[in-house]
C-alpha positions in Angstrom: -19.3 12.2 4.9 -18.5 11.6 8.6 -14.9 11.7 9.7 -15.1 8.0 10.6 -16.6 6.8 7.3 -14.2 4.4 5.6 -16.3 2.8 2.8 -15.8 5.6 0.3 -15.0 3.1 -2.4 -18.6 2.0 -2.3 -19.4 5.3 -4.0 -21.7 4.5 -7.0 -19.8 7.0 -9.2 -16.4 5.5 -8.5 -15.0 2.4 -10.2 -11.6 1.7 -8.6 -10.8 -1.1 -11.0 -11.0 1.4 -13.8 -8.4 3.5 -12.1 -5.8 0.9 -13.1 -6.6 1.1 -16.8 -3.4 2.4 -18.4 -1.4 1.9 -15.2 0.2 -1.5 -16.0 3.6 0.0 -15.2 2.5 1.0 -11.7 0.8 -2.3 -11.0 3.7 -4.5 -12.1 6.2 -2.2 -10.3 4.3 -3.0 -7.1 4.2 -6.7 -7.9 8.0 -6.6 -8.5 8.5 -5.0 -5.1 6.2 -7.4 -3.3 8.0 -10.4 -4.8 11.4 -9.0 -3.8 10.3 -8.5 -0.2 8.7 -11.9 0.0 11.5 -13.8 -1.7 11.9 -17.3 -0.3 9.3 -16.6 2.5 6.2 -18.6 3.1 3.3 -18.0 5.5 0.4 -19.8 7.0 -1.9 -16.8 7.0 -1.5 -13.5 5.1 -3.8 -10.6 5.2 -4.3 -8.1 2.3 -5.5 -5.2 4.4 -7.5 -2.7 2.4 -6.8 -4.9 -0.6 -9.9 -3.7 -2.6 -10.8 -6.1 -5.4 -7.8 -8.2 -4.7 -5.3 -6.7 -7.1 -2.4 -8.1 -5.1 -4.1 -11.0 -3.3 -3.2 -13.5 -6.0 0.5 -12.5 -5.5 0.1 -13.1 -1.7 -1.4 -16.5 -2.4 1.9 -17.6 -4.0 3.6 -17.1 -0.6 0.9 -18.2 1.8 -1.5 -21.0 2.6 -4.4 -18.7 3.2 -5.1 -15.1 2.2 -7.6 -12.9 4.1 -8.8 -10.1 1.9 -10.0 -7.2 4.1 -11.7 -4.1 2.8 -14.3 -1.6 3.9 -16.0 -1.6 0.5 -18.5 -4.4 0.0 -18.5 -3.4 -3.7 -14.8 -4.1 -4.0 -15.1 -7.4 -2.1 -17.9 -8.6 -4.4 -15.7 -7.9 -7.4 -12.9 -9.9 -5.7 -15.2 -12.8 -4.9 -16.2 -13.1 -8.5 -12.6 -12.7 -9.6 -11.4 -15.5 -7.3 -14.5 -17.7 -7.5 -12.3 -20.7 -8.4 -9.7 -20.1 -5.7 -10.5 -21.6 -2.3 -7.6 -20.2 -0.3 -8.9 -16.6 -0.2 -11.3 -15.4 2.5 -13.2 -12.1 2.6 -13.8 -9.8 5.5 -15.7 -6.5 5.4 -14.0 -3.9 7.6 -16.6 -1.8 9.4 -14.4 0.0 12.0 -11.7 2.6 11.7 -8.2 1.9 13.0 -9.0 -1.8 13.4 -7.6 -5.1 12.1 -10.2 -7.9 12.1 -8.0 -10.6 13.6 -7.3 -12.0 17.0 -4.0 -11.2 18.7 -0.9 -12.8 17.2 -2.7 -14.6 14.4 -1.5 -13.0 11.1 1.9 -14.1 9.8 2.0 -11.4 7.2 0.0 -8.2 6.8 0.2 -6.3 3.5 -1.1 -2.7 3.4 -0.8 -1.1 -0.1 -2.4 2.2 -1.1 -4.1 2.6 2.2 -1.9 4.9 4.1 -2.9 7.8 1.9 -6.4 7.5 3.4 -5.1 7.5 7.0 -3.9 11.0 8.1 -2.7 9.6 11.5 -1.8 5.9 11.2 -0.4 5.4 14.7 -3.5 3.7 16.1 -3.7 1.5 13.0 0.0 0.5 13.3 -0.6 -0.5 16.9 -3.5 -2.7 15.7 -1.3 -4.2 13.1 1.3 -5.0 15.7 -1.3 -6.6 17.9 -2.6 -8.9 15.1 0.8 -10.0 13.6 2.4 -13.1 15.1 5.7 -13.0 16.9 8.4 -13.0 14.2 5.7 -12.2 11.7 6.0 -9.4 9.1 4.1 -6.4 7.8 4.6 -4.6 4.5 3.4 -1.0 4.5 3.3 1.0 1.4 3.7 4.8 1.7 2.5 7.4 -0.7 5.6 9.5 -0.2 5.9 13.3 0.2 9.7 12.9 0.1 10.1 11.7 -3.5 12.7 13.5 -5.5 10.3 15.8 -7.5 8.7 17.1 -4.3 12.0 17.6 -2.6 13.3 19.7 -5.5 10.0 21.6 -5.4 10.4 22.3 -1.7 14.1 23.2 -2.0 13.3 25.7 -4.7 11.1 27.5 -2.1 13.8 27.2 0.5 11.7 24.7 2.4 12.2 21.2 3.8 10.0 18.3 3.1 7.3 18.0 5.8 7.8 15.3 8.4 4.0 15.3 9.0 1.3 14.2 6.5 0.2 16.6 3.9 -3.1 16.8 2.1 -2.6 16.3 -1.6 -4.7 17.4 -4.6 -8.4 17.0 -5.3 -9.7 13.5 -5.3 -10.6 12.2 -8.8 -12.4 9.3 -10.3 -15.7 10.0 -8.7 -14.6 10.1 -5.1 -15.9 12.9 -3.0 -13.6 15.8 -2.1 -13.9 15.1 1.6 -12.3 11.7 1.2 -9.0 11.8 3.1 -6.0 11.7 0.8 -2.5 12.4 2.2 1.1 11.8 1.5 3.5 10.7 4.3 7.1 11.1 5.0 8.6 7.6 4.9 11.1 8.3 7.6 8.3 9.3 9.9 6.3 6.2 9.1 9.3 4.0 9.9 9.7 5.7 13.2 6.0 5.2 14.0 6.3 1.5 13.2 9.4 1.3 15.4 7.6 3.0 18.2 4.9 0.3 18.0 7.5 -2.4 18.4 8.3 -3.4 14.9 11.8 -3.8 13.7 12.7 -2.2 10.4 14.0 -4.8 7.8 14.2 -3.0 4.4 12.5 -0.7 2.0 12.1 -0.3 -1.7 11.5 2.7 -3.9 8.6 1.9 -6.3 7.2 3.4 -9.5 10.4 5.2 -10.0 9.7 6.0 -13.6 6.1 7.1 -13.2 6.2 9.8 -15.8 4.0 10.5 -18.8 7.0 11.1 -21.1 8.8 7.9 -20.1 5.6 5.8 -20.3 5.0 7.1 -23.8 8.5 6.7 -25.2 9.6 3.4 -23.6 8.0 0.0 -23.7 6.5 -1.6 -20.5 9.2 -4.3 -20.4 12.0 -1.6 -20.6 10.5 0.4 -17.8 10.1 -2.7 -15.6 13.6 -3.8 -16.3 14.9 -0.4 -15.1 12.5 -0.6 -12.2 13.7 -4.0 -11.1 17.3 -2.8 -11.1 16.7 0.5 -9.2 14.1 -0.3 -6.5 16.7 -1.2 -3.8 19.3 1.4 -4.7 16.9 4.4 -5.0 15.2 3.5 -1.7 18.3 4.9 0.0 17.2 8.4 -1.0 13.4 7.8 -1.0 13.4 8.6 -4.7 10.1 7.3 -5.9 6.5 8.3 -5.2 5.8 5.0 -3.4 7.9 3.4 -0.7 7.4 -0.2 0.3 8.5 -0.8 3.9 9.1 -4.3 5.4 9.0 -4.6 9.2 9.2 -7.6 11.5 7.6 -8.2 14.9 
């Protein structure tokens, strides 16, 4: 794999939609967060950047007139086209260039980027692109796979270390993806600073998937976990508690 390859989800051995089997809690936690951040907002054009097979695109369509689903995987886009074949407000764009947003300047009212940052070791160029594409007073929601979540902080403190401010490579890549596929966790505070440096104004953040734990998922019903999730997302964001942080910024 070349360092600039971005269509690793076209791998014939990998089925990203299967990754979500048994992850209803994580999915609906993200839906909860997205709806909280978009509450009472409506947009002319929203972009689901790196949106894969459109897992969250239908949520975006509730808050926008048009959704542009962008992904570097033609395989994922084809799945989305079939999934939304009866929906005429979703467009599809194949991304073929790294650190690029396929839109003219100041044309996207809302850009959503979920579960993409962990494939971008240095997101600064991409953030500049996002800023360029978003309209004045437009918004971006950036999800961060966090290296500052509570479990990792305790792990680092036990070694008398601080949580890294720079991205860290995590684990081996599973589900058929090749080992050289970039997979990193970021420090949410660093990401917010990088977004600010591009010109975005920080609005709010939410801590997501706070109860992503095998024991909890086994011993509590989905509705119970989601009820707790709904209550805690805002409060636990203050300490970057969860493994996923949703950040809302405004241009």
